[in-house]
C-alpha positions in Angstrom: -2.3 -72.2 -54.2 -4.4 -74.4 -56.5 -5.3 -77.9 -55.5 -3.1 -79.2 -58.3 -0.1 -77.4 -57.0 -1.0 -78.5 -53.5 -1.1 -82.1 -54.6 2.4 -81.7 -56.2 3.5 -80.1 -53.0 2.1 -83.1 -51.1 4.0 -85.6 -53.3 7.2 -83.8 -52.8 6.7 -83.5 -49.0 5.5 -87.0 -48.4 7.7 -90.0 -47.9 6.6 -93.4 -49.2 4.5 -95.1 -46.4 5.6 -98.5 -47.6 9.3 -97.6 -47.1 8.5 -96.2 -43.7 6.6 -99.3 -42.7 9.2 -101.6 -44.0 11.8 -100.4 -41.4 11.9 -101.6 -37.8 10.2 -98.8 -35.8 12.8 -98.1 -33.0 15.8 -98.3 -35.3 14.1 -96.5 -38.0 13.1 -93.4 -36.0 16.6 -93.4 -34.3 18.1 -93.3 -37.8 15.7 -90.4 -38.8 16.9 -88.4 -35.8 20.5 -89.1 -36.6 20.0 -87.9 -40.2 18.3 -84.8 -39.0 21.1 -84.0 -36.6 23.5 -84.0 -39.6 21.3 -81.7 -41.7 22.6 -78.1 -41.1 19.7 -76.5 -43.1 17.0 -78.2 -41.1 18.8 -77.4 -37.8 19.2 -73.8 -38.9 15.6 -73.2 -39.9 14.3 -75.0 -36.8 16.4 -72.6 -34.6 15.0 -69.7 -36.6 11.4 -70.9 -36.0 12.2 -71.4 -32.3 13.5 -67.9 -32.2 10.3 -66.6 -33.9 8.1 -68.5 -31.4 10.1 -67.2 -28.5 9.8 -63.6 -29.7 6.1 -63.8 -30.4 5.1 -65.7 -27.3 7.3 -63.5 -25.2 6.2 -60.3 -26.9 5.5 -58.3 -23.7 9.0 -59.0 -22.4 10.8 -58.8 -25.7 9.2 -55.6 -27.1 8.4 -53.8 -23.9 5.8 -51.6 -25.6 2.1 -51.3 -26.4 1.2 -52.4 -30.0 -1.8 -50.2 -30.0 -0.4 -46.9 -28.8 0.9 -44.5 -31.4 2.1 -41.0 -31.9 1.0 -39.1 -35.1 4.1 -36.9 -34.7 6.3 -39.9 -35.0 4.6 -41.7 -37.9 6.6 -43.5 -40.6 9.9 -43.2 -38.9 12.8 -45.0 -40.7 14.6 -48.0 -39.5 17.2 -47.1 -36.9 15.2 -44.3 -35.3 16.2 -44.0 -31.6 13.5 -45.7 -29.5 12.0 -47.3 -32.7 14.8 -49.4 -34.1 12.6 -50.9 -36.8 10.7 -47.6 -37.4 7.0 -46.8 -37.0 3.9 -47.4 -38.9 1.3 -45.1 -40.4 0.0 -44.0 -37.0 3.3 -43.8 -35.2 3.1 -47.2 -33.5 6.4 -49.0 -32.9 6.9 -51.5 -35.7 9.1 -53.9 -33.7 6.3 -54.2 -31.0 3.7 -54.7 -33.7 5.7 -57.4 -35.4 6.2 -59.2 -32.1 2.5 -59.2 -31.2 1.5 -59.7 -34.8 3.3 -63.0 -35.0 1.0 -64.4 -32.4 -2.1 -64.0 -34.5 -0.3 -64.9 -37.7 1.0 -68.2 -36.3 -2.3 -68.9 -34.7 -4.2 -68.2 -37.9 -1.8 -70.4 -39.8 -1.3 -73.4 -37.4 -4.9 -73.9 -36.1 -6.4 -74.6 -39.5 -3.7 -77.2 -40.2 -4.3 -78.8 -36.8 -8.1 -79.0 -37.5 -7.5 -80.4 -40.9 -5.0 -82.9 -39.5 -7.6 -84.2 -37.0 -10.6 -84.2 -39.3 -8.9 -85.0 -42.6 -6.5 -87.5 -41.1 -9.5 -89.4 -39.5 -11.5 -89.4 -42.7 -8.5 -90.3 -44.8 -7.5 -93.2 -42.6 -11.1 -94.4 -42.5 -11.4 -94.2 -46.3 -8.0 -95.9 -46.9 -8.6 -98.8 -44.5 -12.3 -99.4 -45.1 -12.2 -99.0 -48.8 -15.3 -100.0 -50.8 -18.4 -97.9 -50.5 -17.2 -96.0 -47.5 -13.9 -95.0 -49.1 -15.6 -94.1 -52.4 -18.2 -91.9 -50.6 -15.5 -90.0 -48.6 -13.1 -89.5 -51.5 -15.8 -88.4 -54.0 -17.1 -85.9 -51.5 -13.6 -84.5 -51.1 -13.3 -84.3 -54.9 -16.1 -81.7 -54.9 -13.8 -79.3 -53.2 -11.2 -79.7 -55.9 -13.5 -77.9 -58.3 -12.4 -74.6 -56.7 -8.9 -73.1 -56.3 -7.9 -73.0 -52.7 -7.6 -69.2 -52.3 -10.9 -68.6 -54.1 -12.7 -71.2 -51.9 -11.3 -69.5 -48.7 -12.4 -66.1 -50.0 -15.8 -67.4 -50.8 -16.2 -68.9 -47.3 -15.0 -65.8 -45.6 -17.3 -63.7 -47.8 -20.3 -65.8 -46.6 -19.3 -66.0 -43.0 -17.9 -62.5 -42.7 -14.4 -61.3 -41.8 -12.7 -62.1 -38.5 -10.1 -64.4 -37.1 -12.5 -67.3 -36.3 -14.0 -67.3 -39.8 -10.7 -67.2 -41.6 -9.4 -70.1 -39.5 -12.6 -72.1 -40.4 -12.3 -71.2 -44.1 -8.6 -72.4 -44.2 -9.5 -75.6 -42.3 -12.1 -76.4 -45.0 -9.6 -75.7 -47.7 -6.9 -78.0 -46.1 -9.2 -80.9 -45.2 -9.5 -82.4 -48.8 -5.8 -82.6 -49.5 -5.2 -84.0 -46.0 -7.8 -86.6 -46.6 -6.2 -87.6 -49.9 -2.8 -87.9 -48.4 -4.0 -89.9 -45.5 -6.0 -92.2 -47.7 -3.0 -92.8 -50.0 -0.6 -93.8 -47.2 -3.2 -95.8 -45.4 -4.0 -97.8 -48.6 -0.3 -98.5 -49.0 0.0 -99.6 -45.3 -3.2 -101.7 -45.4 -1.7 -104.2 -47.9 1.6 -104.7 -46.1 2.4 -108.3 -45.1 2.4 -107.8 -41.3 -1.0 -106.1 -41.5 -2.4 -109.0 -43.6 -0.9 -111.4 -41.1 -2.5 -109.6 -38.2 -5.9 -109.6 -40.0 -5.5 -113.4 -40.7 -4.7 -114.1 -37.0 -8.0 -112.7 -35.9 -6.8 -109.3 -34.6 -9.7 -106.8 -34.4 -9.9 -103.9 -36.8 -9.4 -101.3 -34.1 -6.3 -103.1 -32.9 -4.9 -103.4 -36.4 -5.5 -99.7 -37.0 -4.1 -98.6 -33.6 -1.0 -100.8 -33.5 -0.1 -101.4 -37.1 -1.6 -98.8 -39.4 -1.3 -95.7 -37.3 2.3 -96.4 -36.4 3.2 -96.4 -40.1 1.0 -93.5 -41.5 1.2 -90.9 -38.7 4.8 -89.9 -39.7 4.1 -89.2 -43.3 0.8 -87.4 -42.4 2.6 -85.2 -39.9 5.3 -84.3 -42.4 2.6 -83.2 -44.9 0.8 -81.2 -42.1 4.1 -79.4 -41.4 4.4 -78.5 -45.0 0.9 -77.1 -45.1 1.8 -74.6 -42.3 3.9 -72.7 -44.8 1.0 -72.5 -47.2 -1.4 -71.6 -44.4 0.8 -68.6 -43.3 0.6 -67.1 -46.8 -3.1 -67.8 -47.2 -4.1 -66.4 -43.8 -2.0 -63.3 -44.4 -3.6 -63.0 -47.8 -7.1 -63.1 -46.2 -6.1 -60.4 -43.7 -4.6 -58.3 -46.5 -7.9 -58.4 -48.3 -9.8 -57.5 -45.2 -11.3 -60.9 -44.7 -9.2 -62.1 -41.8 -8.0 -60.2 -38.7 -9.6 -56.8 -38.3 -8.0 -53.5 -37.2 -6.5 -52.4 -34.9 -5.2 -55.9 -34.0 -1.6 -56.6 -35.0 -1.2 -59.3 -37.6 1.4 -59.5 -40.4 -1.0 -59.7 -43.3 -3.1 -56.8 -41.9 0.1 -54.8 -41.2 1.2 -55.3 -44.8 -2.2 -54.0 -46.0 -2.1 -50.9 -43.8 1.5 -50.1 -44.8 1.1 -50.6 -48.5 0.4 -46.9 -49.0 3.7 -46.0 -47.3 5.7 -48.0 -49.8 7.0 -44.9 -51.6 7.7 -43.1 -48.3 9.4 -45.8 -46.2 9.8 -48.9 -48.5 12.0 -50.8 -46.0 9.6 -50.3 -43.1 6.6 -51.2 -45.3 8.3 -54.4 -46.4 9.0 -55.8 -42.9 5.7 -57.6 -42.3 6.1 -59.2 -45.7 9.6 -60.2 -44.9 8.4 -61.9 -41.7 5.8 -63.8 -43.6 8.4 -64.9 -46.2 11.0 -66.0 -43.6 8.5 -68.0 -41.4 6.9 -69.7 -44.4 10.2 -70.6 -46.0 11.5 -72.0 -42.7 8.5 -74.3 -42.3 8.9 -75.4 -45.9 12.6 -76.2 -45.5 12.0 -77.9 -42.2 9.3 -80.1 -43.8 11.6 -80.9 -46.7 14.4 -81.9 -44.2 12.1 -84.2 -42.3 10.8 -85.7 -45.4 14.3 -86.4 -46.7 15.3 -87.9 -43.4 12.3 -90.2 -43.4 12.6 -91.4 -47.0 14.6 -94.6 -46.9 15.2 -94.5 -50.6 17.1 -91.3 -50.3 19.4 -92.6 -47.6 20.4 -96.0 -48.8 
């Protein structure tokens, strides 16, 4: 995903900070919860994500098998095979077990970069948005350097320099996500900084740290968290893409992108079995995307007047 597309994605996924700030905090968040409870799509995708998390975290109990033990005599069994209800992969390993364990690394490789970018990018963006001036210009112009490279190419370049592996792919994606996170954080902080009650607090002699803690953060964390949630869907696809290219998780570990790579040669033999890792990537990414849209819609006062 290019940075231009990611910015458009941010605009769609981000409520107006001024609208969020204009509402009384307790009543506002209560109304957000009520709107979410009446949104069947958001509830449905959230339940699906909870189910995926339960299956992946409880993989030893749910699958009951070893993701690394295979049987060459049982390789590429079709869906519905007794004892392998989702079939087997190219080395005879149970695909259901591999999918359960693979979700652990896939979700870790997708969520950890977003978490790192949220902490680092959020801090830099809030600092740039509130301080402004030379500090804000320096931070934002530094982030603009990263926009010279498409996201996926930047991630591939970083992994190419650092080498393949889970840690390096997480670091590469974190670097890719920090610039858009800084831009979003800076935008909503700049909006919140000029609100009347922030100006009143500044005029009354309230310290900068108190203003940021009690007035600015309370109004920008919601939109920033919504955008971070929307980034998870992008991160799942990019992390799987890096593993597919051999730059992420290394064999024989189970990970959806790596499984998709190893099964691609079996597409003409067992197409449905080979497509299962890709289906899991699609479902999980789509659920995070729809959940982010639902939360954004519930938080946007303009859409609920």
